[in-house]
N, C-alpha and C positions, 0 to 999 in steps of 0.2 A: 429461555436461555438463548444466549448470544450464539450462533452457530460461525463457522469461518463462511459457510457460505451465504450469510448475509451480509455477513461486511463487506466481500466481494462484490457482492450485488451492488451495496451502498455506493464504493468508491468507484466503479463501474458508471452509473447512476450520473456521478458528475464528475467524473475525469477520464478522457478519455486513455485507454491504456491498450498498448503494443499487447502487451502480455502480463499477466498475475496471476499468483499463487497465493491464499490464505490457508494456512495451517493452525490448528490449536482445535482440541477434542474436551479440555476440563470449563467450555464457559466462560472464561477469565482471562487465559493470557494467550494471546497469539501471534503468530509470527507471519511478514506478509514480503513477497517480491515484487515491486510494482517498476514498470516499463509504462513513459508515457512522453512524448513526445516536448511535450508541456513542461518537463523537467528542464529542458534545451533552455543554456543560460544562466537556470539557478544553481545557489550554490544546496548542498543539502541540507538547512535548515530551513530554506525555502521549500525546496521539496518536499519536506514532511508536512510542513505547513499546507500545502495544497491538500495532501492527505489526509485532515486532521481537519482542514474546510470542508470535502469531501462525507466525512464522517459526521461532522456536527455535533448536534447534542448526545449523537451514541456513545463518544469517548469521554463526556462528562458523566453518564448516568446507565452507561451498559458495558463497554467494554473497560475491565479492570489495567489490562496492558498490554499493547501494542509495538512489537521490535519491527522494526524496518529496513528492510532495503531497499533504494529508488534507485533506477539508472534512465539515464535516457536510449533510445534505441542501438545508438552506434558504443554505450558503455555495456549494454546489455550483450552485445555480440561479442565486445571483447573479453569481458565476464566468463559467457558461455563456453567462449573459445581457449581460453588459458586453464579450463579443468579439465 
């Protein structure tokens, strides 16, 4: 069964993350917050494509649904401080 920890590990292995949290406990539906400098200058679609690339075949074969929020480090600081 897929775990949040295994998804987090796969993302970290391919994408340098300043901060990441993956949650989900049913083995099929997951949510993630991912902060990476690689997202700088990229729109949200390109950011999400980087995450999908990091997960590779897992997105097609193992992970049923992954909702995500992606941030640059600067955007993350602003988002954290606004809550």
